[in-house]
C-alpha positions as CSV (number, residue, x, y, z in Angstrom):
1,M,0.0,0.0,0.0
2,K,1.3,3.4,-1.0
3,P,1.8,6.1,1.8
4,R,-0.9,8.7,2.0
5,L,1.5,11.6,1.5
6,L,3.0,10.0,-1.7
7,E,-0.5,9.8,-3.2
8,K,-1.2,13.4,-2.2
9,Y,2.1,14.5,-3.8
10,R,1.3,12.8,-7.1
11,T,-2.3,13.8,-7.3
12,E,-2.5,17.3,-5.7
13,I,0.9,18.8,-5.0
14,V,2.5,18.3,-8.4
15,P,-0.4,19.9,-10.4
16,K,-0.5,22.9,-7.9
17,M,3.3,23.4,-8.1
18,M,3.2,23.2,-11.9
19,E,0.5,25.8,-12.0
20,T,2.0,28.1,-9.4
21,F,5.5,28.2,-10.7
22,K,4.6,27.7,-14.4
23,L,6.5,24.5,-14.8
24,K,5.9,22.6,-18.1
25,N,7.1,19.1,-17.0
26,K,6.2,17.2,-13.8
27,M,9.8,16.1,-13.5
28,A,10.7,19.7,-12.9
29,V,8.6,19.8,-9.7
30,P,10.8,19.7,-6.6
31,R,10.4,16.6,-4.4
32,V,11.5,15.5,-0.9
33,D,14.4,13.2,-1.5
34,K,15.2,12.1,2.1
35,V,14.6,13.0,5.7
36,V,17.5,12.9,8.1
37,V,16.8,12.7,11.8
38,N,19.8,13.3,14.1
39,M,20.2,13.1,17.9
40,G,23.4,14.6,19.4
41,V,24.1,12.8,22.7
42,G,27.1,14.5,24.3
43,E,26.5,12.9,27.7
44,A,27.2,9.5,26.2
45,L,30.9,10.2,26.9
46,T,30.3,9.5,30.6
47,D,27.4,7.0,30.4
48,I,27.0,4.8,27.3
49,K,23.5,3.7,28.5
50,I,22.3,7.2,27.6
51,L,23.3,6.6,24.0
52,D,21.7,3.1,24.0
53,K,18.4,4.6,25.2
54,A,18.6,7.4,22.5
55,V,19.3,4.8,19.8
56,E,16.3,2.8,21.0
57,E,14.0,5.8,21.1
58,L,15.1,7.0,17.6
59,A,14.5,3.5,16.2
60,T,11.0,3.5,17.7
61,I,10.2,6.9,16.3
62,T,11.5,6.3,12.8
63,G,11.1,2.6,12.3
64,Q,14.7,2.2,11.2
65,K,17.9,1.3,13.1
66,P,20.0,4.4,13.7
67,L,23.6,4.7,12.8
68,I,25.9,5.6,15.8
69,R,27.9,8.7,15.0
70,R,31.4,9.0,16.3
71,A,33.7,12.0,16.9
72,R,36.0,12.8,14.0
73,V,38.2,15.3,15.9
74,A,39.3,15.5,19.5
75,I,38.1,18.4,21.6
76,S,40.0,18.6,24.8
77,N,37.7,21.2,26.5
78,F,34.8,18.7,26.2
79,K,36.9,15.6,26.9
80,V,36.0,14.2,23.5
81,K,38.5,11.8,21.8
82,V,38.5,10.7,18.2
83,G,36.1,7.7,17.8
84,N,34.0,8.4,20.9
85,P,30.2,7.9,20.2
86,V,28.5,11.3,20.3
87,G,25.2,10.8,18.6
88,C,23.0,8.8,16.3
89,K,21.2,9.5,13.0
90,V,18.7,7.9,10.6
91,T,18.3,8.7,6.9
92,L,14.8,7.9,5.7
93,R,13.9,7.5,2.1
94,R,10.8,6.4,0.0
95,T,8.0,4.7,1.9
96,K,9.4,5.1,5.4
97,M,10.2,8.8,4.7
98,Y,6.6,9.5,3.6
99,E,5.1,7.6,6.6
100,F,7.4,9.5,9.0
101,M,6.5,12.9,7.4
102,D,2.8,12.0,7.8
103,R,3.2,11.1,11.5
104,F,5.4,14.1,12.1
105,L,3.2,16.7,10.4
106,N,-0.2,15.5,11.4
107,I,0.4,13.9,14.9
108,A,3.7,15.0,16.4
109,L,3.8,18.8,15.6
110,P,0.2,19.5,16.9
111,R,1.3,17.9,20.3
112,I,3.9,20.6,20.9
113,R,2.7,22.9,23.7
114,D,2.0,26.5,22.7
115,F,2.9,25.7,19.1
116,R,2.5,28.6,16.7
117,G,4.2,27.1,13.6
118,V,7.7,26.3,12.4
119,P,10.2,29.1,11.4
120,T,10.1,30.1,7.7
121,D,13.8,31.0,7.5
122,S,15.4,27.7,8.3
123,F,16.4,26.9,4.7
124,D,20.0,26.4,3.7
125,K,21.7,27.5,0.4
126,E,20.5,24.3,-1.4
127,F,16.9,25.0,-0.2
128,N,16.7,22.1,2.2
129,Y,14.7,22.7,5.4
130,S,16.1,22.0,8.9
131,M,14.5,22.3,12.2
132,G,15.1,21.2,15.8
133,L,12.9,19.7,18.4
134,T,13.6,19.9,22.1
135,E,11.7,16.9,23.3
136,Q,11.2,13.4,21.9
137,H,7.9,12.7,23.7
138,I,5.8,14.5,21.2
139,F,5.9,11.3,19.1
140,P,3.0,9.0,20.1
141,E,5.4,5.9,19.8
142,I,7.4,7.1,22.8
143,D,5.9,6.1,26.2
144,F,6.1,9.2,28.4
145,D,6.5,7.1,31.6
146,R,9.6,5.2,30.2
147,I,11.6,8.4,29.3
148,T,14.7,8.6,31.5
149,R,16.0,11.8,29.9
150,V,14.5,14.5,27.6
151,Q,16.4,14.3,24.4
152,G,16.1,16.8,21.4
153,M,16.7,16.1,17.8
154,D,17.3,17.8,14.5
155,I,15.2,17.0,11.4
156,T,16.3,17.9,7.9
157,F,14.1,17.6,4.8
158,V,16.4,17.3,1.8
159,I,14.6,18.7,-1.3
160,K,15.7,17.8,-4.8
161,G,15.0,19.9,-7.9
162,S,14.1,23.1,-6.1
163,K,15.3,26.3,-7.9
164,S,14.4,28.7,-5.1
165,M,13.5,29.0,-1.4
166,E,9.9,29.8,-2.4
167,Q,9.5,26.5,-4.3
168,S,10.9,24.5,-1.3
169,R,8.6,26.4,1.1
170,E,5.6,26.0,-1.1
171,L,6.3,22.2,-1.4
172,L,6.5,21.7,2.3
173,R,3.4,23.9,2.9
174,L,1.4,21.8,0.5
175,F,2.5,18.7,2.4
176,G,1.1,20.3,5.5
177,M,4.1,22.0,7.2
178,P,2.6,24.7,9.5
179,F,4.9,27.7,8.9
180,K,4.6,30.7,11.2
181,E,2.6,33.6,9.8
182,K,4.5,36.8,9.1
183,E,3.8,39.5,11.6
């Protein structure tokens, strides 16, 4: 069965983007190529169980086993040595990406307390969108009672084929990303 957001992209978003930006070919419409979810766990230097718990929670949230990220350079002020585990990340593509986006946009974001939308200016020079979360318990897969430590994460939506920030913003808006209104 195809993910709901993939069907929405093909039937609704592509025609709207072609009309809005006067694109002649549907292959010229930007698309979300992958979603990267990253958790930095600096406290893992002193207690490896914290990293194990973060890996377990990230796997539960994304449905895919995370890759443990290790330090590439030594930083003496933070007591970091080369090769120390400092975080974990997951790269989601295709079906898992669309299912994660659907859960994130329609279930997790509305559960944030006093949520007024995501920032509109978090695009990089290649028109990818990045945002940070401060708590992992907004995802319904995480049991609030079993959380030992509040852990934040960074989520990056990598967009292919976008020619401008406006195209990337419009694509994410049509998927359901609730951007802040300009004041």
